[in-house]
N, C-alpha and C positions, 0 to 999 in steps of 0.2 A: 190430688195427680201424684205419680210416681216419680221417682229418679233412681234411674240402674245407676248403681255407682261403685259395682265391681264388689259389691257385699251379698251373702244370702237374702236378705232381706230388701227391698227398695225401701228408700226413706223420701216423707215428701219434702217437696219443694218449697222453700219459706214462701210465705205470702206477702205481698206488696212491697217486694225488694226487686224488681224486674222493671229495668228503665227503658229497653227497646226489644223490637218485635220483628219479626219480618216473616213473611209465607212466600215460600219458593215458588217464584211465576209458573215454572212447568210444572208443578205437581204439588197443589195445595195440601195434602198431608203432611209435606216436609216445611216444620216450622222450626224458628231459631228465635232463641231468648238471650237478651244482654241480663247478666247481674248487675246489682248495684256492688258498691264497694265491699271489700273484704268477703266476697263470695267466690264464686268458681269461675268466672268468665262466661263463656257461653255455652248454654244448653241447645241441645236440638231433638226434634223427636219425628220418627219416619212414619207415624202412624196418626196424625191428627190430635197428638196431645197426649195419647194414652201412656207411654212411658217416654221418659227424656233421658238422655245419655250427655255427659259432659264432652264440649266439642271444642274446646280450647287450648289444642295442643299449640303453644308459643304465646296463648294470651292467659296465663294462669293468673287469678285473684285481682284481673283489671277491670274496673268498673266499665260498662258500655253504656253508652247514653245513644249512640246513633248507629244504625246497622241495615244493611241492603243487600240483597242477592240479585244477580242480573239474569236473565233468561240463558244466558250463555254459560252461568254457572260461577262467575267470579263473586267472591263474599267479601264485603267491605264493613268494618268497623271502627268506631272512634270513641271518645269521651272527652269531657270538660277538663281534665287534665294535660289533654293536647296529645295523646299518642293515637295514630292511625294505623290499623293493621287489615292485610290482606290474604283471604285464603282461595283456595281452589272450590271446585266446584262440588266434590262429595262433603256430606256433611263431616266426615271425620277426619277432611284433609287438615293439618297443620296450619296454622297462622304465621303469616310475616310480618314484623314490625317496618311498616314503610316511612314511618314518621315518629320521633322523639323527641320531644319539646325540648328546648334549649331553656325556657324558664316557663314550668306548669301556671305560674300565677299570669303568665302574660299568652300564652300558647293555645289556649283554649279553644277548641273544636267545637263550633256551635250549631254546624250545616254540612252534610255531606251529600255527594251525588256522584253515581260514575256517569259516562258518556253513554246514551243510548245508542249512539252512532258507533261508539268504539268503545266497549267496557274495560278494555285494559285502562282507560285514562278516567282518572279520579280527582274530583275536585274538594276542596275543604274549605270553609270560611272560618277564620279564627275571629275570636274577640273576646277582651276579658270585661266587657260591657261597661268600659271606661275609657282608656286610653290607645288601646289596641284596635286594629280591625284591618284584618288581610284576607287575600282570597287567593290561594295556592292550587295549582294545578300539577299534578303528576302523569308525564304524558303516558307511562307503560309502570303499572304497578308489579307486572309478574317478571320484571327484570332488576328489581331493586330491593334493598333492604337497607336499615337506618337503625342496627344493631351495637354500633360501636362508637364511642367518642373520636371526634369533637361534634357529632351532630350536625354537619354542616347542612346537608338537605340539598347536597349539589343537584340532584335529580330533580327537585321542586323547581317551578316556575311561577314566580310572584305575578299575577295578571292584575287588569285595571278594577278598581274597587268601583262599584257604580255609584254610589252614595257619598257627595262631597261631606256630608256632617258625618261621616263614617258609622254611621248607625250600625248595629250588628244585624248580620245577615243571617235569618233563621229558615230560610227555605231556599232550594235550588234545585232547578231543572237543566240539565245539559242536555243538547242533541246537535253534536256537530257543532256547526257555527250558529247556531241558535242558544242563546242560554236565559234563563229567568232568574231574578233573584228577589226575594221578599224580605225586606228590612222591618225592624222595629225602632220607631221613634220613640222617644220621650213624649210623655201627655203635651199636648200644647190645643191652642186655638182653633189651629188654621187647618184646613184641608190638606194632607199631606201625601206624596207621591211613593207609594209604600211598596210599588211594584217595579221593576226596573227590566227591560230587555234589550239584548246586545243580537243582533242578526250578521256580525262580522267578525264572531270569535273572541269577544270582549278586546276589540280594539277601540270600542266606543260602547257607551251605553245611552238608553233612552228611557226617560220616566214615562210611566203610564199612571194618568192620573185616578186614581180609584174613587175621588171625592170621600175618603176616610178622615175623620176627625181625630188626631190623637196618636195614641201609640200604634 
């Protein structure tokens, strides 16, 4: 697959170094790839993967672990270092950093979702798989950036975490007042409530027993 990079001849994309992938829900020919560390950020294709262009203005050389594009055109990206980015609907639109980690070893983003009822709202789960677990909501990604110290994250809200054991959230679904969160627990011999649901905008959570044993 070729990458158009402003040179006379396209060069191949690296193989095996892309960690996030999204298809535009409004046009399946529009694709987005997230690069691994040391790469060029985000690549986009408007022809179903025939030619790729760098689409990372504001996101240069950032590893991308999570990516999504809403039907209304908002794009989101995040990584395990704790950075969260927002972009407009066009594949070439610049990205705005909306969360810069205070401590990359603590603020790792492990799940990301936009609110399907209002896609300006974005939710991220943080976990370092050890001592940190948090669920953060940004009510309006179009109105905020976080590019300067002290990175206080004043626009973000910390909302109720579903799991008392602070197991990492690795799956999120948000639709207005209804939220789902899937957690990954350490291996154990008991059946675990691995899926949680809130119907009141995360004022409270209820566990759904899936009879799944272990992690």
